[in-house]
C-alpha positions as CSV (number, residue, x, y, z in Angstrom):
1,M,-45.3,-16.4,-9.1
2,G,-42.1,-15.7,-11.2
3,D,-38.7,-14.5,-10.0
4,F,-38.7,-10.7,-8.6
5,V,-37.1,-8.3,-11.1
6,L,-35.9,-4.9,-10.4
7,T,-36.8,-2.5,-13.5
8,G,-36.1,0.7,-15.0
9,L,-32.2,0.5,-15.5
10,E,-31.9,-0.7,-19.1
11,G,-29.9,1.8,-20.8
12,K,-29.4,3.9,-18.2
13,V,-26.0,5.5,-17.6
14,A,-24.2,5.1,-14.0
15,V,-21.3,7.2,-12.9
16,V,-19.8,5.1,-9.7
17,T,-16.8,7.0,-7.7
18,G,-14.0,5.1,-6.2
19,A,-14.4,2.0,-8.1
20,G,-10.9,0.7,-8.8
21,R,-10.0,-1.4,-5.8
22,M,-10.5,-5.7,-6.3
23,R,-11.9,-5.9,-2.7
24,S,-14.1,-3.3,-2.3
25,I,-17.4,-1.3,-2.2
26,G,-17.3,0.4,-5.7
27,R,-16.6,-2.6,-7.4
28,P,-19.4,-4.6,-6.8
29,I,-21.6,-1.5,-7.3
30,A,-20.5,-0.8,-10.4
31,V,-20.9,-4.6,-11.4
32,E,-24.1,-5.0,-10.5
33,L,-25.6,-1.6,-12.2
34,A,-24.1,-3.1,-15.4
35,R,-26.0,-6.4,-14.3
36,A,-29.4,-4.8,-14.1
37,G,-28.5,-3.2,-17.2
38,C,-26.4,-0.1,-16.9
39,D,-23.6,1.7,-18.7
40,V,-21.1,2.5,-16.3
41,V,-18.7,5.2,-15.9
42,L,-15.9,4.4,-13.3
43,T,-13.8,6.9,-11.8
44,G,-10.3,6.1,-9.2
45,T,-7.2,7.8,-8.4
46,G,-5.2,6.4,-10.7
47,R,-2.9,4.4,-8.3
48,S,0.2,3.5,-9.1
49,P,0.8,-0.1,-9.3
50,D,3.5,-0.3,-6.6
51,R,0.9,0.8,-4.1
52,Y,-1.9,-2.2,-5.0
53,P,-2.2,-4.8,-2.3
54,E,-0.5,-8.1,-2.5
55,D,-3.6,-9.6,-3.9
56,E,-4.0,-7.4,-6.5
57,K,-0.8,-7.6,-7.6
58,A,-1.0,-11.2,-8.0
59,A,-4.1,-11.3,-9.6
60,G,-2.6,-8.6,-12.7
61,W,-5.2,-6.3,-11.7
62,R,-5.6,-3.0,-13.6
63,D,-7.7,-0.7,-11.0
64,I,-10.5,0.9,-12.6
65,A,-9.5,-1.0,-16.3
66,S,-10.0,-4.5,-14.6
67,V,-13.5,-3.3,-13.5
68,A,-14.2,-1.7,-16.7
69,A,-13.4,-5.1,-18.4
70,E,-15.8,-7.1,-15.9
71,V,-18.9,-4.3,-16.7
72,E,-18.4,-5.1,-20.5
73,A,-18.0,-8.7,-19.7
74,L,-21.8,-8.5,-19.0
75,G,-22.6,-6.6,-22.3
76,R,-22.4,-3.1,-21.2
77,R,-20.1,-0.2,-22.1
78,A,-17.8,1.3,-19.7
79,L,-15.7,4.6,-19.1
80,P,-12.8,4.2,-17.0
81,I,-11.9,8.0,-16.1
82,V,-9.0,9.0,-13.7
83,S,-10.7,11.7,-11.9
84,D,-10.4,13.8,-8.6
85,I,-13.5,14.0,-6.7
86,S,-11.7,16.9,-4.3
87,D,-11.1,19.1,-7.1
88,I,-14.3,21.2,-8.8
89,A,-12.6,21.5,-12.0
90,A,-11.9,18.0,-12.4
91,V,-15.6,17.0,-11.5
92,E,-16.7,19.4,-13.7
93,A,-14.5,18.1,-16.7
94,L,-15.8,14.5,-16.0
95,A,-19.7,15.3,-16.0
96,D,-18.6,17.0,-19.3
97,E,-17.2,13.8,-21.0
98,V,-19.6,11.8,-19.5
99,V,-22.7,13.5,-21.4
100,E,-20.5,13.8,-24.5
101,R,-19.4,10.3,-24.5
102,F,-22.8,8.5,-23.4
103,G,-25.5,11.6,-24.3
104,R,-26.8,11.4,-20.8
105,V,-26.5,10.5,-17.3
106,D,-29.0,9.0,-15.0
107,I,-27.4,7.8,-11.8
108,V,-24.4,8.9,-9.7
109,V,-22.8,6.9,-6.8
110,N,-20.6,8.8,-4.7
111,N,-18.8,5.7,-3.5
112,A,-14.9,7.4,-3.3
113,G,-13.4,8.2,0.1
114,A,-10.3,9.0,2.3
115,A,-8.3,5.9,3.5
116,R,-8.1,4.7,6.7
117,G,-4.9,6.1,8.4
118,E,-3.5,9.3,10.4
119,D,-6.9,10.1,11.2
120,R,-8.2,7.9,13.6
121,R,-6.9,9.6,16.7
122,P,-8.3,11.7,19.4
123,V,-9.6,15.0,18.3
124,V,-6.7,16.8,20.6
125,D,-4.0,14.8,18.9
126,L,-5.6,14.5,15.2
127,E,-3.3,16.7,12.8
128,V,-5.2,19.3,10.9
129,E,-3.6,18.0,7.3
130,A,-5.3,14.5,8.3
131,W,-8.7,16.2,8.9
132,N,-8.7,18.3,5.9
133,T,-7.8,14.8,3.7
134,V,-10.7,13.2,5.0
135,M,-13.3,16.1,4.5
136,N,-12.0,17.0,1.2
137,V,-12.4,13.7,-0.3
138,N,-15.4,12.5,1.8
139,L,-17.4,15.5,2.2
140,T,-16.3,18.4,-0.3
141,G,-15.8,15.7,-3.0
142,T,-19.5,14.2,-2.4
143,F,-20.8,17.8,-2.5
144,F,-18.8,18.6,-5.8
145,M,-20.4,15.7,-7.3
146,S,-23.6,16.1,-6.3
147,K,-23.5,20.1,-7.2
148,V,-22.2,19.5,-10.7
149,F,-24.1,16.3,-11.6
150,G,-27.1,17.3,-9.9
151,R,-27.5,20.3,-12.3
152,K,-26.8,17.7,-15.2
153,L,-29.9,15.5,-14.2
154,I,-32.0,18.4,-13.8
155,E,-31.0,20.1,-17.1
156,A,-32.1,17.1,-18.7
157,G,-35.3,16.8,-17.1
158,N,-35.2,12.8,-16.9
159,G,-35.1,12.5,-13.2
160,G,-32.1,10.4,-11.9
161,S,-30.9,8.8,-8.6
162,I,-28.0,10.0,-6.4
163,V,-26.6,7.6,-3.8
164,N,-24.1,8.6,-1.3
165,I,-22.2,6.2,0.4
166,S,-21.7,7.2,3.9
167,S,-21.2,4.9,7.0
168,I,-22.5,4.0,10.2
169,A,-20.0,5.8,11.8
170,G,-22.0,8.9,10.9
171,K,-24.4,8.0,13.1
172,A,-22.9,5.9,16.0
173,L,-20.3,8.5,16.3
174,P,-17.6,6.4,17.9
175,A,-14.3,7.9,19.8
176,N,-11.0,8.4,17.8
177,T,-12.9,9.1,14.2
178,S,-13.7,12.6,14.7
179,A,-13.2,13.1,10.8
180,Y,-14.7,10.2,9.6
181,A,-17.6,10.3,11.8
182,A,-18.3,13.9,11.0
183,S,-17.6,13.7,7.2
184,K,-20.1,10.8,6.9
185,A,-22.8,12.8,9.2
186,G,-22.1,15.6,6.9
187,I,-23.0,13.4,4.0
188,Q,-26.1,12.4,5.7
189,A,-27.3,16.0,6.3
190,L,-26.4,16.8,2.5
191,T,-28.5,14.1,1.4
192,A,-31.5,15.0,3.1
193,S,-31.1,18.6,2.2
194,M,-30.4,18.2,-1.4
195,A,-33.7,15.7,-1.8
196,Q,-35.8,18.4,-0.5
197,E,-34.2,20.8,-3.2
198,V,-34.3,18.5,-6.3
199,G,-37.3,16.2,-5.6
200,T,-39.8,18.2,-8.0
201,H,-37.3,17.8,-10.5
202,G,-37.7,14.2,-10.4
203,V,-34.1,13.6,-9.0
204,R,-33.7,11.4,-5.7
205,V,-31.2,11.5,-3.1
206,N,-30.5,8.6,-0.6
207,A,-27.5,7.7,1.3
208,I,-26.4,4.1,2.2
209,C,-24.7,3.2,5.6
210,P,-22.4,0.4,5.7
211,G,-21.2,-1.2,8.5
212,V,-18.2,-3.6,8.8
213,I,-17.6,-4.6,5.3
214,D,-14.9,-7.1,4.7
215,T,-12.5,-5.1,2.2
216,F,-9.2,-3.9,1.8
217,R,-10.0,-1.0,3.9
218,L,-10.0,-3.1,7.0
219,D,-7.1,-4.9,6.5
220,D,-4.8,-2.9,9.1
221,V,-7.5,-4.6,11.6
222,G,-6.4,-8.1,10.2
223,R,-8.2,-10.9,10.1
224,G,-8.1,-14.4,12.4
225,A,-9.8,-15.1,15.9
226,A,-9.7,-11.4,17.2
227,W,-11.7,-10.4,13.9
228,D,-13.9,-13.2,14.1
229,N,-14.8,-12.6,17.8
230,W,-15.3,-8.9,17.0
231,I,-17.6,-9.8,14.2
232,R,-19.5,-12.5,16.3
233,T,-19.7,-9.8,19.4
234,E,-20.8,-6.7,17.6
235,I,-22.8,-7.9,14.8
236,P,-26.3,-9.8,15.2
237,L,-26.5,-11.3,12.3
238,G,-23.5,-13.2,12.7
239,R,-21.0,-12.0,9.6
240,A,-19.1,-9.0,8.2
241,G,-20.7,-7.6,5.1
242,R,-19.7,-8.2,1.5
243,G,-19.3,-5.2,-1.0
244,E,-22.4,-6.8,-2.6
245,D,-24.5,-6.0,0.3
246,I,-24.2,-2.7,-0.5
247,A,-24.2,-3.0,-4.3
248,Y,-27.6,-4.9,-3.8
249,M,-29.2,-1.7,-1.9
250,T,-27.8,0.7,-4.2
251,V,-29.3,-0.8,-7.4
252,F,-32.9,-1.1,-6.0
253,L,-32.8,2.6,-4.9
254,C,-31.9,3.7,-8.6
255,S,-34.7,0.9,-10.0
256,D,-38.3,1.8,-10.5
257,Q,-39.0,-0.3,-7.2
258,G,-37.2,2.2,-5.3
259,A,-39.0,5.2,-7.3
260,W,-40.8,6.5,-3.9
261,I,-37.7,6.7,-1.8
262,T,-35.7,9.7,-1.1
263,G,-34.1,11.8,1.5
264,Q,-33.1,8.5,3.8
265,A,-29.9,7.0,5.1
266,Y,-30.1,3.5,5.4
267,N,-28.1,1.3,7.6
268,V,-27.0,-1.9,5.6
269,D,-24.7,-3.4,8.7
270,G,-26.2,-6.8,10.1
271,G,-28.0,-5.2,12.6
272,H,-24.7,-3.7,14.2
273,V,-26.2,-0.3,14.8
274,V,-29.9,0.7,15.2
275,E,-29.4,4.9,14.9
276,H,-31.7,6.1,12.3
């Protein structure tokens, strides 16, 4: 028996938001979709280079332009676009540009998320501005992308796939993460509702709930003995996740082999939580 190969992605056009970080989830999602045969549109916020972490500076990183180069090295077309998913006008302009440049859109991966920061505190101490920032990017941004690109998918009549990157926090609902957990639980609800609305058009909508992924987002936690002990204690499979772990699940959900899956929120977390 030959190697198992995912099919149905050759020549498709995928949009991946939040794709500009070197150590991230968005970058490997974009690269693996390209490896599977997709042309890829990559969005980012247009970070100033002085905000890059030290490893990106040392590597000469260029945000979404660097990821676009990786996509092109795999023989696929890439289009890096600076865009703000929390702005409905910007999302509409993004969708129009994608269709104008590529003639179609087939896959949307809503990966962009607000940075960890002042939102990680008890509700009674949480500033309204911090709450709004998380909600506007994580939940409202996912809604805007799903609304605008969902309409494009329906109008094209070719089906398609929307994958929302949520989090196990939207199921486990830990203390001191109220804004983040609520935004991710909202993404899971949005996923389930929308899947039932667009299924008759052949459009599938699923969510992936990552656990502890070793990316820049957890740099404030630090690494070392405390990190290693946390991973061994909390994750049955004994390691933190990699961006590729989420990318592989994304590609599967967008492939022919995932064609009868919609409305689901899959934990990809090494067994960290068992909430469904």
